[in-house]
C-alpha positions in Angstrom: -23.7 17.6 2.6 -21.5 17.9 -0.4 -17.8 16.8 1.2 -19.5 15.1 4.0 -17.2 14.1 7.0 -16.7 10.5 7.7 -18.5 11.0 11.1 -21.7 12.5 8.7 -21.4 9.5 6.5 -21.3 7.1 9.4 -24.6 8.5 10.8 -26.2 8.3 7.2 -25.3 4.7 7.2 -26.8 3.9 10.8 -30.0 5.3 9.6 -30.4 2.6 7.0 -31.5 -0.8 7.1 -29.4 -4.1 6.0 -31.6 -4.7 2.5 -31.2 -0.6 1.8 -27.2 -0.9 2.3 -27.1 -4.1 0.0 -29.5 -2.5 -2.3 -26.9 0.6 -3.0 -23.5 -2.0 -3.4 -25.4 -3.0 -7.0 -25.9 -0.5 -9.9 -29.2 0.5 -10.6 -28.8 0.0 -14.3 -26.1 -0.1 -16.9 -24.2 3.1 -16.0 -26.1 4.4 -12.8 -26.3 4.1 -9.0 -29.4 3.6 -7.0 -30.4 6.8 -5.0 -31.5 6.6 -1.5 -33.6 10.1 -1.1 -33.9 9.4 2.8 -30.0 10.5 3.4 -29.8 12.7 0.4 -28.4 10.3 -2.0 -28.8 11.5 -5.5 -28.4 9.2 -8.6 -24.2 8.7 -9.9 -24.1 8.3 -13.3 -21.0 6.5 -14.9 -19.7 6.7 -18.3 -17.0 4.6 -20.3 -14.5 7.1 -21.3 -11.3 5.7 -22.6 -11.2 8.3 -25.6 -14.4 10.3 -25.2 -17.4 10.6 -22.2 -19.8 8.1 -24.3 -22.7 9.1 -21.8 -25.2 6.4 -20.4 -26.5 5.0 -23.8 -23.8 2.4 -24.9 -25.0 2.9 -28.6 -27.0 5.8 -30.4 -26.2 8.4 -27.5 -25.2 11.9 -27.5 -22.7 13.5 -30.0 -19.4 13.8 -28.2 -15.9 15.1 -28.6 -13.5 11.9 -30.3 -9.7 12.2 -28.5 -7.0 10.3 -29.8 -6.2 7.1 -28.1 -4.2 6.4 -24.9 -0.9 5.4 -26.8 -1.3 8.6 -29.0 -2.0 10.7 -25.9 0.8 8.8 -23.9 3.4 9.0 -26.8 3.9 12.7 -25.6 5.6 11.5 -23.0 4.0 14.6 -20.9 2.2 14.5 -17.7 0.7 17.7 -18.9 -0.6 16.7 -22.0 -2.5 13.9 -19.6 -3.9 16.4 -17.6 -5.1 18.4 -20.4 -7.0 15.1 -21.5 -8.2 14.6 -18.2 -9.7 18.2 -17.9 -11.0 18.0 -21.4 -13.1 14.6 -20.4 -13.8 16.2 -17.1 -15.7 19.1 -19.2 -17.4 16.7 -21.7 -18.7 14.6 -18.5 -19.8 17.3 -16.9 -21.6 18.8 -19.8 -23.6 15.3 -19.6 -24.4 15.5 -15.9 -21.5 12.5 -15.7 -20.0 11.7 -12.2 -17.5 9.3 -12.6 -15.5 8.4 -16.0 -14.6 4.6 -16.3 -10.8 5.3 -17.3 -8.1 5.5 -17.3 -7.0 1.6 -18.5 -3.6 1.3 -17.1 -3.2 -2.1 -17.9 0.4 -2.7 -19.8 1.5 -3.7 -22.9 2.9 -7.2 -22.1 2.3 -8.9 -25.7 1.8 -6.8 -28.7 -1.1 -9.4 -29.6 -3.4 -7.8 -26.9 -6.3 -6.5 -28.6 -7.1 -3.9 -26.1 -3.6 -2.1 -26.3 -4.9 0.8 -27.8 -6.8 1.5 -24.6 -3.6 1.4 -22.3 -0.8 3.9 -22.0 2.3 1.9 -22.5 4.4 -1.3 -21.9 6.3 0.7 -18.9 5.0 0.6 -15.5 6.6 3.8 -14.6 5.7 5.8 -17.7 1.9 4.4 -17.4 1.5 5.1 -13.6 3.1 8.9 -13.7 0.7 9.6 -16.9 -2.1 8.0 -15.2 -1.7 10.2 -12.4 -1.6 13.3 -14.2 -5.0 12.1 -16.1 -6.8 11.4 -12.8 -5.6 15.1 -11.5 -7.1 16.5 -14.9 -10.4 14.7 -14.3 -11.0 15.4 -10.4 -9.2 18.8 -10.1 -12.8 19.2 -12.1 -14.9 17.3 -9.8 -15.2 14.3 -12.3 -14.3 11.1 -10.3 -12.1 8.8 -12.5 -11.6 5.0 -12.3 -8.1 3.0 -12.5 -8.9 -0.2 -14.2 -8.5 -3.1 -14.5 -7.4 -4.6 -11.6 -4.9 -6.7 -12.1 -2.8 -8.5 -14.7 -5.7 -8.1 -17.1 -3.3 -7.7 -20.6 -4.9 -9.9 -23.1 -9.1 -10.7 -24.4 -8.5 -14.4 -25.3 -11.0 -16.0 -22.9 -11.1 -13.0 -20.7 -13.7 -14.0 -18.3 -12.3 -17.0 -17.3 -8.2 -17.3 -17.9 -6.3 -17.4 -14.9 -3.2 -15.1 -15.2 -0.4 -16.7 -13.3 2.4 -14.6 -12.1 4.8 -14.5 -9.1 4.6 -12.1 -6.4 7.5 -10.0 -7.8 6.2 -9.5 -11.4 2.9 -8.7 -9.9 4.0 -6.0 -7.3 7.0 -4.3 -9.4 5.3 -4.4 -12.9 1.3 -5.0 -12.8 0.3 -3.7 -9.5 3.1 -0.6 -10.1 0.7 1.8 -12.0 -2.1 1.6 -9.6 0.5 2.1 -6.9 2.1 5.2 -8.6 -1.4 6.8 -9.2 -3.0 5.7 -6.0 0.0 7.4 -4.3 -0.2 10.3 -6.5 -3.4 11.2 -7.6 -5.9 9.6 -4.7 -8.2 8.5 -7.8 -11.7 8.1 -6.3 -12.5 4.6 -8.0 -10.9 1.4 -9.4 -12.3 -1.6 -11.3 -11.7 -5.2 -10.5 -11.1 -7.2 -14.0 -13.1 -10.2 -15.4 -9.7 -12.6 -15.1 -8.5 -14.4 -12.2 -5.1 -13.7 -10.6 -3.6 -17.1 -9.7 -6.4 -19.0 -9.2 -8.3 -16.7 -7.4 -11.2 -14.4 -9.3 -10.0 -10.5 -9.5 -13.4 -9.7 -7.9 -12.4 -11.8 -4.6 -9.2 -11.4 -4.7 -8.1 -10.3 -0.9 -4.8 -10.4 -1.3 -5.1 -7.7 -3.9 -8.1 -5.5 -3.0 -7.6 -5.4 0.9 -4.1 -6.6 2.1 -2.2 -4.3 -1.0 -4.6 -1.6 -2.4 -7.0 -1.1 1.0 -4.0 -2.0 3.4 -0.6 -1.2 2.5 -1.5 1.6 0.0 -4.5 3.1 2.5 -6.3 3.4 -0.7 -9.4 5.3 0.7 -11.9 4.9 -2.6 -14.2 2.4 -4.0 -13.6 -0.4 -5.8 -15.9 -2.1 -8.5 -16.2 -4.7 -10.5 -16.1 -4.8 -14.5 -19.2 -5.4 -16.0 -21.2 -8.8 -15.3 -17.6 -9.8 -13.7 -18.5 -10.8 -10.0 -19.9 -14.4 -9.7 -20.2 -14.4 -6.0 -22.0 -12.8 -3.1 -19.9 -13.7 0.4 -16.8 -14.1 -1.5 -16.5 -10.8 -3.3 -17.7 -8.6 -0.3 -15.4 -10.1 2.0 -12.5 -10.0 -0.5 -13.2 -6.3 -0.4 -15.4 -5.5 -3.3 -17.4 -2.4 -2.9 -19.5 -2.4 -5.7 -21.0 -4.8 -8.4 -22.1 -3.2 -12.2 -24.0 -3.2 -14.0 -27.5 -3.5 -12.3 -30.2 -4.0 -11.4 -29.7 -7.4 -11.2 -26.4 -9.2 -9.9 -25.3 -11.7 -7.6 -25.9 -9.4 -4.3 -29.1 -8.5 -3.3 -30.7 -11.2 -1.8 -27.9 -13.2 -1.9 -25.7 -10.7 0.4 -28.3 -10.2 2.8 -28.6 -13.5 3.5 -25.2 -14.2 3.6 -24.8 -11.4 6.5 -27.6 -12.9 8.4 -26.0 -16.2 8.4 -23.0 -14.4 9.7 -21.0 -15.5 6.5 -20.5 -11.5 6.1 -20.2 -9.5 9.0 -22.5 -6.2 8.4 -19.5 -4.2 9.5 -18.0 -5.2 6.1 -21.4 -3.9 4.5 -20.9 -0.5 6.6 -17.5 -0.1 4.7 -18.7 -0.7 1.4 -21.5 1.9 1.8 -18.8 4.5 3.3 -16.6 4.4 0.6 -19.8 4.9 -1.5 -21.4 7.7 0.4 -17.3 9.3 -0.3 -17.3 9.0 -3.8 -20.8 10.3 -4.0 -19.9 13.3 -1.5 -16.4 13.7 -3.6 -18.7 14.2 -7.3 -21.4 16.2 -5.5 -23.9 13.5 -5.2 -24.4 13.3 -1.6 -26.7 15.7 0.4 -27.2 18.7 -2.2 -29.7 18.6 -5.1 -28.1 17.7 -8.2 -26.0 20.3 -10.4 -27.7 21.2 -14.1 -25.6 20.0 -17.0 -23.1 23.2 -17.8 -22.0 24.4 -20.9 -18.5 23.9 -22.2 -17.4 24.2 -25.8 -19.4 22.1 -28.3 -17.6 19.0 -29.5 -17.4 20.6 -33.3 -16.6 23.8 -32.4 -13.4 25.6 -33.3 -11.7 25.3 -30.2 -12.2 21.6 -29.9 -10.9 21.5 -33.6 -8.0 23.0 -32.5 -7.4 21.3 -29.6 -7.8 17.8 -30.6 -6.1 18.5 -33.5 -2.7 19.8 -31.6 -3.2 16.7 -29.1 -3.3 14.3 -31.9 -0.4 15.7 -34.2 2.0 16.0 -31.1 1.9 12.4 -29.9 2.7 10.5 -33.3 6.1 9.3 -33.9 9.0 9.9 -36.7 10.1 6.4 -36.9 12.2 6.8 -39.9 13.3 9.9 -41.9 16.1 9.6 -44.3 17.2 12.8 -46.4 14.6 14.8 -44.5 11.8 13.2 -46.4 9.8 14.8 -43.9 8.1 17.1 -43.5 6.6 17.8 -46.6 7.3 20.7 -49.2 4.0 22.3 -49.6 5.0 23.2 -53.4 5.4 19.3 -53.8 3.0 17.1 -55.9 1.8 14.3 -53.6 0.0 10.7 -54.5 -1.8 10.0 -51.4 -2.8 6.1 -51.1 -4.3 3.4 -49.4 -7.8 2.4 -47.8 -6.2 4.2 -44.8 -6.2 7.6 -46.5 -10.1 7.6 -47.3 -11.5 5.8 -44.5 -9.1 6.8 -41.7 -9.1 4.8 -38.4 -9.9 7.1 -35.7 -10.9 5.1 -32.5 -10.5 1.7 -31.9 -14.0 -1.1 -30.9 -16.0 -2.2 -28.2 -16.2 0.1 -25.1 -14.0 2.7 -26.7 -16.7 3.7 -29.0 -18.4 7.0 -29.1 -20.4 9.0 -31.5 -18.4 11.6 -32.5 -19.9 14.8 -34.6 -17.5 13.7 -37.6 -13.9 11.9 -38.5 -11.9 13.8 -40.8 -10.1 11.1 -43.1 -6.4 12.2 -43.9 -7.5 12.5 -48.0 -9.5 15.7 -46.5 -7.3 16.8 -44.4 -4.2 17.0 -46.5 -6.7 18.2 -49.2 -7.4 21.0 -47.0 -4.1 22.5 -46.4 -2.7 21.2 -50.4 -5.8 21.8 -52.7 -4.9 20.2 -56.4 -1.4 19.3 -55.3 -3.1 15.7 -53.7 -4.2 13.1 -55.8 -6.1 10.5 -54.0 -6.0 6.9 -55.0 -7.8 4.4 -53.2 -6.1 1.3 -51.4 -6.6 -2.7 -51.0 -9.1 -4.2 -48.8 -8.2 -4.3 -45.2 -11.0 -5.8 -43.5 -12.4 -9.5 -43.4 -15.7 -8.3 -42.2 -18.0 -6.5 -43.5 -18.6 -2.8 -42.3 -22.0 -0.6 -41.8 -22.4 1.9 -45.3 -20.4 5.1 -44.7 -19.9 8.2 -46.4 -23.3 8.7 -47.3 -23.6 5.8 -49.4 -27.2 5.3 -47.7 -29.5 7.7 -47.0 -32.8 8.2 -44.7 -36.1 8.1 -47.3 -37.5 10.8 -44.6 -34.9 13.2 -44.0 -32.2 12.8 -46.5 -29.3 12.6 -43.8 -27.2 9.7 -44.7 -27.5 6.9 -42.7 -30.8 4.8 -42.1 -34.3 5.0 -40.8 -35.2 2.6 -37.8 -38.2 1.4 -36.5 -38.6 -1.2 -33.8 -41.5 -3.2 -33.1 -42.7 -5.8 -30.1 -44.0 -9.2 -30.5 -47.6 -8.3 -31.6 -46.3 -5.8 -34.3 -46.8 -2.6 -32.6 -44.2 0.3 -33.3 -42.1 1.1 -30.2 -39.7 3.4 -31.7 -38.3 5.2 -35.0 -35.0 7.2 -35.0 -32.7 8.0 -37.4 -29.1 5.7 -37.1 -26.3 8.1 -38.9 -24.0 5.0 -38.6 -26.1 3.0 -40.5 -26.3 0.4 -37.4 -28.1 0.4 -33.9 -28.8 -0.9 -30.6 -31.5 -2.6 -29.8 -32.2 -3.8 -26.3 -29.4 -1.8 -24.4 -30.7 1.4 -22.8 -33.8 1.2 -24.5 -36.1 3.8 -22.8 -39.7 2.6 -24.3 -42.2 0.0 -22.7 -42.4 -3.1 -23.9 -39.7 -5.5 -25.8 -38.2 -4.9 -29.5 -39.3 -8.6 -31.4 -38.1 -7.1 -34.5 -36.3 -4.4 -36.6 -36.8 -3.0 -40.1 -34.1 -0.7 -41.4 -35.0 1.8 -44.8 -32.8 4.0 -46.6 -31.9 5.1 -50.6 -28.9 4.0 -52.0 -27.1 7.0 -53.3 -24.5 5.2 -55.5 -25.0 2.3 -58.5 -22.9 -0.5 -59.8 -21.7 -3.6 -58.2 -22.6 -3.0 -54.5 -21.6 -5.2 -51.3 -25.2 -6.0 -49.7 -26.0 -7.3 -46.7 -26.8 -7.4 -42.9 -25.1 -7.1 -39.5 -26.5 -8.8 -36.4 -28.1 -11.6 -34.8 -31.7 -12.9 -36.0 -33.3 -13.8 -39.0 -33.1 -11.3 -42.0 -35.0 -10.3 -45.1 -33.2 -7.9 -47.2 -34.9 -6.0 -50.2 -33.0 -3.9 -52.7 -35.4 -3.3 -55.8 -36.3 -6.7 -57.1 -33.7 -8.2 -55.4 -34.7 -10.2 -52.4 -32.0 -11.7 -49.8 -32.5 -13.7 -46.8 -30.0 -14.7 -43.7 -30.4 -16.3 -40.4 -27.2 -15.0 -38.4 -26.1 -16.3 -34.8 -23.3 -15.6 -32.8 -20.4 -18.1 -32.8 -20.1 -18.6 -29.2 -16.1 -17.9 -29.0 -16.3 -14.6 -27.4 -18.4 -12.2 -24.7 -21.0 -10.1 -25.5 -20.7 -11.2 -29.5 -24.1 -10.0 -30.4 -22.9 -6.3 -29.1 -19.1 -6.3 -29.8 -18.7 -8.4 -32.8 -22.1 -9.2 -34.5 -22.4 -11.7 -37.3 -22.6 -10.3 -41.0 -23.3 -11.6 -44.2 -23.4 -10.2 -47.7 -23.8 -10.7 -51.3 -22.8 -8.6 -54.1 -25.6 -7.2 -55.9 -25.9 -4.6 -59.2 -28.3 -1.9 -58.2 -29.4 2.0 -59.7 -28.6 4.6 -57.4 -31.6 6.0 -55.9 -32.9 2.2 -55.1 -35.0 1.8 -52.1 -33.4 -0.4 -49.7 -35.1 -2.1 -46.6 -34.5 -4.8 -44.6 -36.4 -6.7 -41.5 -34.8 -8.7 -38.8 -36.6 -10.8 -36.4 -34.8 -11.2 -33.0 -34.1 -14.6 -31.3 -36.9 -15.7 -29.0 -38.7 -12.4 -29.5 -36.0 -10.1 -28.4 -35.8 -12.0 -24.7 -32.7 -13.4 -23.5 -32.7 -17.0 -23.8 -30.6 -19.8 -25.4 -27.5 -17.9 -25.1 -29.0 -14.6 -26.5 -28.5 -11.7 -24.6 -31.7 -9.8 -25.2 -29.4 -7.2 -26.8 -27.7 -6.9 -30.0 -26.6 -4.6 -32.7 -27.5 -4.5 -36.0 -27.5 -2.5 -39.4 -27.1 -2.7 -42.9 -23.9 -3.0 -45.0 -24.4 -1.0 -48.7 -20.8 -0.3 -50.1 -19.0 -0.4 -53.3 -17.8 -3.8 -54.0 -14.1 -4.6 -53.5 -12.2 -4.6 -57.0 -9.2 -6.9 -57.5 -5.8 -6.2 -55.7 -4.0 -6.2 -59.0 -6.2 -3.4 -60.5 -5.8 -1.9 -56.9 -2.1 -1.8 -57.3 -1.6 -0.8 -61.0 -3.1 2.5 -60.1 -1.2 3.0 -56.7 1.8 2.6 -58.8 0.6 4.8 -61.9 0.0 7.7 -59.3 3.2 7.6 -57.3 5.2 7.7 -60.8 3.3 10.6 -61.3 3.8 12.3 -58.4 7.2 13.9 -56.3 6.3 12.5 -53.1 4.1 9.2 -52.3 2.5 9.0 -49.2 0.9 5.5 -48.4 -1.4 5.3 -45.4 -1.7 1.8 -43.8 -2.5 0.5 -40.7 -5.4 -1.6 -38.9 -8.7 -1.6 -38.0 -11.4 -1.9 -35.3 -11.0 -5.8 -36.3 -7.7 -5.7 -34.5 -7.7 -3.2 -32.2 -10.8 -3.8 -30.1 -12.0 -5.1 -26.9 -13.0 -8.8 -26.7 -10.8 -10.2 -29.6 -6.8 -10.2 -29.6 -4.6 -10.5 -32.7 -3.1 -13.3 -34.2 -0.5 -11.5 -36.1 1.6 -8.1 -36.1 1.5 -8.3 -39.8 -0.8 -5.7 -41.7 -4.2 -6.9 -43.0 -4.7 -7.9 -46.8 -2.0 -6.8 -49.5 -1.1 -3.8 -47.8 2.7 -4.6 -47.6 2.4 -5.6 -51.5 1.0 -2.1 -52.0 3.6 -0.3 -49.9 6.2 -2.3 -52.0 4.9 -1.7 -55.1 4.9 2.4 -54.5 8.0 1.9 -53.0 9.6 0.8 -56.5 7.7 3.3 -58.6 7.9 6.6 -56.5 10.7 9.0 -56.1 10.1 9.3 -52.5 8.2 7.0 -50.6 6.7 8.0 -47.3 4.4 5.5 -45.0 1.7 6.5 -42.7 0.9 3.8 -40.0 -2.7 4.3 -38.8 -2.3 1.8 -36.2 -2.2 2.2 -32.1 0.2 -0.7 -31.4 3.4 -2.4 -33.2 3.4 -3.9 -36.9 5.6 -5.9 -38.6 7.3 -3.5 -41.6 9.1 -5.8 -44.4 9.4 -2.9 -46.6 11.2 -0.6 -44.1 14.6 -0.8 -45.7 12.7 0.6 -49.1 11.1 3.7 -48.1 12.1 7.1 -46.8 10.2 7.8 -43.7 7.6 6.5 -41.5 4.7 8.2 -39.4 3.5 6.1 -36.6 -0.2 8.1 -36.1 -1.8 6.1 -34.0 -5.9 6.5 -33.5 -5.8 10.1 -33.9 -9.8 10.8 -33.1 -12.1 12.7 -34.9 -9.5 15.3 -36.3 -7.5 12.2 -37.7 -6.7 13.7 -41.2 -6.3 17.5 -39.9 -3.9 15.9 -37.5 -2.1 13.6 -40.1 -1.6 17.0 -42.3 -0.1 18.8 -39.7 2.4 16.6 -38.9 3.3 15.7 -42.5 3.8 19.4 -43.1 5.4 20.2 -39.9 2.8 22.6 -38.9 2.9 20.7 -35.7 6.2 18.6 -35.2 5.5 15.0 -34.5 8.0 15.0 -31.4 6.0 11.7 -29.6 8.1 8.8 -28.4 7.3 5.1 -28.7 5.2 3.7 -25.6 6.1 0.3 -26.6 8.4 -2.0 -28.3 8.2 -2.7 -32.1 9.5 -6.5 -32.6 10.8 -7.2 -36.3 8.5 -9.7 -36.6 5.8 -12.2 -35.0 6.9 -14.2 -31.7 10.2 -12.1 -31.2 9.1 -10.4 -28.1 10.1 -11.8 -24.5 5.6 -12.6 -24.2 3.8 -13.3 -27.5 0.9 -15.7 -26.7 -2.1 -14.6 -25.2 -4.1 -18.2 -25.5 -4.5 -19.4 -22.2 -3.5 -23.5 -22.2 -5.8 -25.3 -19.8 -7.1 -22.1 -18.6 -4.1 -20.5 -17.7 -1.8 -17.7 -19.1 1.7 -17.8 -17.7 3.5 -14.6 -17.6 6.7 -16.6 -17.9 8.9 -13.5 -19.0 8.2 -12.5 -15.1 9.8 -8.7 -14.9 11.2 -8.9 -18.2 8.4 -7.9 -20.5 8.6 -5.3 -23.5 12.3 -3.3 -23.8 13.2 -5.3 -20.4 13.6 -8.5 -22.1 15.1 -7.3 -25.2 17.6 -5.2 -23.3 18.5 -8.4 -21.4 19.1 -10.5 -24.7 16.1 -12.4 -24.0 14.6 -11.8 -27.2 16.1 -10.5 -30.3 16.6 -6.8 -31.4 13.7 -5.3 -32.0 13.0 -3.2 -35.0 12.3 0.1 -32.6 12.9 0.5 -28.9 10.6 1.7 -26.6 11.0 5.8 -26.4 12.2 6.2 -29.9 11.2 9.0 -32.0 13.2 11.1 -34.2 11.0 14.4 -34.6 11.9 17.1 -36.6 15.1 17.7 -35.2 19.2 16.5 -34.5 20.2 16.8 -31.1 23.7 16.5 -29.5 24.4 15.2 -25.9 27.6 16.4 -23.9 28.8 16.6 -20.1 26.1 13.7 -18.3 26.7 13.5 -15.0 25.2 11.7 -11.9 23.5 14.3 -9.3 22.3 13.9 -5.9 18.5 13.4 -5.9 15.8 13.8 -3.2 16.7 10.3 -1.9 17.8 8.6 -5.2 20.6 9.6 -7.7 19.2 11.5 -11.0 21.3 13.0 -13.7 22.2 16.0 -15.4 23.2 16.8 -19.4 23.4 19.3 -21.7 21.4 18.9 -25.0 21.8 21.0 -28.2 19.2 21.4 -31.3 21.8 20.6 -33.9 19.1 20.5 -36.6 17.7 23.6 -38.8 14.2 23.5 -37.2 12.8 23.9 -33.4 12.1 21.0 -31.9 11.0 18.8 -28.8 13.5 16.5 -27.0 12.9 13.6 -24.5 15.8 13.0 -22.5 15.3 9.5 -21.1 17.3 7.8 -18.0 16.9 4.0 -17.4 18.9 2.5 -14.4 20.4 -0.8 -14.9 20.6 -2.6 -11.4 23.6 -5.1 -10.7 23.3 -8.8 -11.3 21.9 -10.9 -14.1 18.3 -11.5 -12.9 17.1 -7.6 -12.4 15.7 -6.0 -15.7 16.6 -2.4 -17.0 13.5 -0.2 -16.1 12.7 3.5 -17.3 13.3 5.8 -14.2 12.7 9.1 -15.1 12.3 11.7 -18.4 12.3 15.4 -19.0 11.5 16.9 -22.2 12.8 20.2 -23.5 11.8 22.4 -26.8 14.7 24.8 -28.3 15.1 26.7 -31.2 17.8 25.4 -33.5 21.4 26.0 -32.3 20.0 26.4 -29.2 21.4 24.3 -26.2 19.9 23.4 -22.3 21.3 22.0 -18.9 18.6 19.8 -18.1 18.3 17.9 -14.6 16.4 14.2 -14.5 15.6 12.9 -11.3 14.9 9.1 -10.9 11.9 7.8 -9.4 12.2 6.0 -6.2 10.0 3.5 -6.8 11.7 1.7 -9.6 15.0 1.5 -7.0 13.7 -1.5 -5.3 12.9 -4.9 -5.5 10.5 -7.2 -4.1 11.8 -9.7 -1.4 9.7 -12.6 -1.8 10.9 -14.6 1.1 10.7 -11.9 3.6 7.3 -10.6 1.9 9.2 -6.7 1.9 10.5 -4.4 -0.5 14.3 -4.2 -0.2 16.3 -1.2 -1.7 18.4 -1.4 -5.0 22.1 -0.2 -5.1 25.3 0.2 -7.2 24.4 -0.2 -11.3 24.4 2.1 -14.1 22.5 5.0 -15.3 21.8 5.0 -19.1 21.0 8.4 -20.7 18.8 7.5 -23.8 16.5 8.6 -26.7 15.4 5.1 -26.3 17.6 2.1 -25.5 18.4 1.9 -29.3 20.2 5.2 -29.0 22.1 5.5 -25.4 24.0 8.6 -25.4 26.0 8.4 -22.0 26.5 5.5 -20.0 27.3 6.5 -15.9 28.1 4.4 -12.9 25.8 4.9 -9.8 28.2 6.2 -7.0 28.4 3.4 -3.9 
């Protein structure tokens, strides 16, 4: 019954009693839905998927491909690229028997402090919506469902499960709902996810105005609306508001409580039937209704040559050249390069939280550039960039049984009986999540061999009472969560370390006794992540910088790699500053003073402050480039792939210098006081100072002339036509951007359309750029309706910091 018609689904629903129907509306486990053999409904399988399809296990799962992060993919300003990413993720999902990928994330970059912005595309609703629609088509054309998230006004992580986002109706519709509206109209996503936060005093999972009146009513959305994980706090209010599915399972607020609410007349059974019908429609669309489960299909392996080339290209082409004085980039292959920085040797390929996957490897910039340039490259480690310890890496610990990098993990129940032993390649493991053995783990033992000697930062990560032994040295810790964040045991487990002198080959063992015997209680979730810290101890900052200065002075060019880490770009935590962590700014300043030429590579997905910008020759923003990070950065630096990205968000000059800044609720409320003037819109209107870089900025490796710009009639809205000429010496890709500035002081400028073109040097092309009709309107709150905007100007630009033509809109 794959693709079952509505009347077929109605007959199936009629055959079910009320408790069975309600049981279908809560997950069966963390990432599966309840099957019902009597109607041919199989198990639906869901997976997180911002940058890879992790599968059913939150940790220690299958090895999968790690894609470039969302902002890096979006920086291509290419619907074709977004579609390709969706297709790639669909293949990864089908290989695992996954039916729905929980993405794309289409919340906007409201404040640059948002910790989870790396998962979302942009600060602009049109750019976000159009790219999301292409991504959705890429997934669903292959039979895998997409899930738009998080509905709605969910742009920060501080107090994320209780915060009340306060915004007016015009801002809600014109800005924060617009990406959802565009993706719904253009791609018909098969599911959406309601967020944790409240919106104007009503939980997102109980938002009848948003879910039922707007999404299902005005937009005619036929898909399923599920909750974010553990976001639902009620039975009747959420069910009557339009929420179709509560996740995760098997426990939840519905079940018997929802059955009782129906029998008490608080919820109509027709409401339950409508939820089940949407669930069955989703099942039919993904092939889980009325047909035997399809066997997992074979696709290119995550570490195959095909994936390596594809992921390198996807990452490199979205990297953005922010500055390039005197053609410092691309690098000359015969130049000597001093590669400097902690991010050069420990390149960050993904953000933290639910975006984390288990890739086959992650290539550092040091490895990638050395592969291409050999001994022309010298590598110098940089200053410390983290405040929290990280698990052992780079083979510093090995499994005593197999000799592989990582640790040996053994789990025991409360009686001391062994439940499981396994290898953990990342020296950290999850316990209490997705466990598939009988019994409850009450203690964990981790064993390893230390491969490097000398002063070592040694310690533990995870909640519980620890005993760590290295040779004759014993350390004891009692670690607990701070209580300031959701699921800290999993997303930000506590840690402690000491510096210990050890010899290479020393045996290391650690045992942790879990709170309450591993069972939930007293604030413990009954699940957590546990690992061993064992890494070379940090050196004094002044010594590190001295080494970097000497290396820079001996080379033709210094490439300094700086950036953020999963401490800043992660689920559950927002940033407090845009300044680089540690002494990275001092490192760049010192190197720039010593080097003949200085290129800075910024390994971050979101804006950072660059006080050293006037003193360096070039800046390349590389995002979080995924498993092929180092190879992609090398390809961009050397010009093998043009880094033709354009910024998807505005970079302020310093902290606080943007239209929306604070992400900290006041008395539980986060007011969107900037209204429709977020990001570049507020800067352009003079509501914030001139930014360092505008949305849409990006130099690539070409130079461009614009001429003969005109307004032309479009399909309901005007467009523009313009001639662009590549005046540089290399083939290059240009992104022609069109912005609409309506008349009136209160109407913000907004991106209205764009088009890209790739030309060899000296060639010209005449382009027509249509504008999207959904930006030519305003919400009239008094009338409760849309009104068409007329008049104003169209701006043709390479980002709003480089407007090439201003054209009046004909009356």
